[in-house]
Phi, psi and omega in degrees: 000064180261104182241007184296315179189152175295345175293339183284340178290156173284207180259145177289152184306315182297326177289319176302314183290329174291326173297320178299312181298324183276358183284345175258162178080187182238148173210151180303142187266171171062040179082003183264013182274166177301319183290322179299317180293329185287322183288318178305314177299318182297323175300317179299318176300312184297318183268359168070021177200168172282128185232159173258126181240138177227118177288136168223178190264334191222158174298319176303319178294317182297320175297304187300313190283323178300314181289325176298329181290342181242010179282153177236162175307130180079018190291150178232126171255129180262131185222165168291147185290347174249016182291156184294325183294334183255341183259324195230020181239019172051034178083005183300318176298326177286325178302302186290343178260010176073042177075021176293148188265157170254129179246130188273139178240130179277166180174144181286155171062032175075008188243138180297136177280124183299319183292324178288329176297313179300318175299313181299311179305317181303334186286350184229070180294158190299331178265013182272086189300316186284335184270343189096178184223142178301136181230331183195161171237146176223133179240161186238125186223110357289159185285175183290345178241035168081003181269176187223128167297131167295162176298317178297324179298315183293321179299324178294314179298313180303319184294322181295318177299317187293330180305328183251008180056046180261126175301149181245116173262140175243122169279109185248043173309323179243039182304317182291325182294318182288326182294313180290330176297321180278334185072032179255170177269153178307320179294321179293334188264356180236257189300326178296339178258006177102006181280135183263324188220145177228138165266108188264115187268132166240348186294312183292349185239037174109352179276164173282304180197088184208120178221156176215152173254125182247128169247129187277348166237108184305335180301320183290355185264006191294332180273342189299325178305319180287319180296316182294314181301314181300329181269008173068038178244013178264098186275143177286322176260061180291352180294342179284329169283321178298322180299316176300311177302317183306312179287326183298322181273346190294127179049034173070023183305321185297324180282323176299318178300317178290320176305315182298314184291315177301322181296318179293326175299314180298326178294320176295310184301312179299322183287315178297315182298328180261009186282335180078350177244352178216167179216153177286137181286321176202162179291141175227159185237344185255215183261021176246138181234132179243126182222149173259122181228159175291150180297331174295323179289325173298313182297320177297314181297322179290322176296338180265002175112355181290138179243124180199170179247135166286134193247141175297143179292125175301142185302325180290350188223055189293344181256020182301316183227146177282175181294336180269001184244165179225144174270126181237155178246129172241128179238125178265165181220180176297340183269350184289136178255164174292331177291326176295315185294304186296333176292317180297315178299326174291324179298320182300325186267351184297000000 
């Protein structure tokens, strides 16, 4: 009953076996090997256009270096107030971009409100020397609270960004989960809707340690080799990241893993909704579930081995839980089983 995070899950067997296979023999280093080139070409196939791909080790590196690549002196990046880049990355985006600032934009359901984004951008006109200048916009797909931007919503954010010629970045730590939730193609959810850069996550969905920065216009990626090298993310044995992605993409494994974790989350949502002893905090569509439970029930579940996080009550929802209740976050993964879900639901009603 491990629901603390999809980061807690191990690596899928196919990916682990592919790493073992690649561990013997020799290959050119620093991304120059045949497997590196094969996987880079596979990314272009998946996104239906030529893309530039840069392997990195963590989502924080992917986000930070992506945003660093488009920053200017006095630069401002606009993000949701609850986004990972502003809440959970220890200042890395600011550090790697030379102290460019992150400006929070509010919005319901974990998604940037377009009108509020327009208003925030307007606070930083191009000639406002003292205030700084707008440089980029970043959205998270799926969001930090389990919701998903629709394709029109992505397009609307992109249109606002385009008015000021601001690159649009997507934090896709749970990219596959959002993709299968929408039933869209990778191209439809990114560049066809105006996304310029993507942090493509694999670690949360069955990989051991595999993230990538994807540029949909290779001309915009000219500085990234130097930025990545300077950030100590240019791996000599990069074939071990490539090997993970090679197995990840084979026969659509990455989408199957995301469908499974989303399906287990749906099983959780249905069970919690029908339990009579707990309730869903808000609707979600990916592999994250937020529920309000009694503190006693949460304690009982933990004592019986369930792992999850108690979550802070959102400022916009102060009456979400009573003093005797707790808001908890439950995250499913490719390794979650029906027995795990049913066991947790049984704990709640015990």
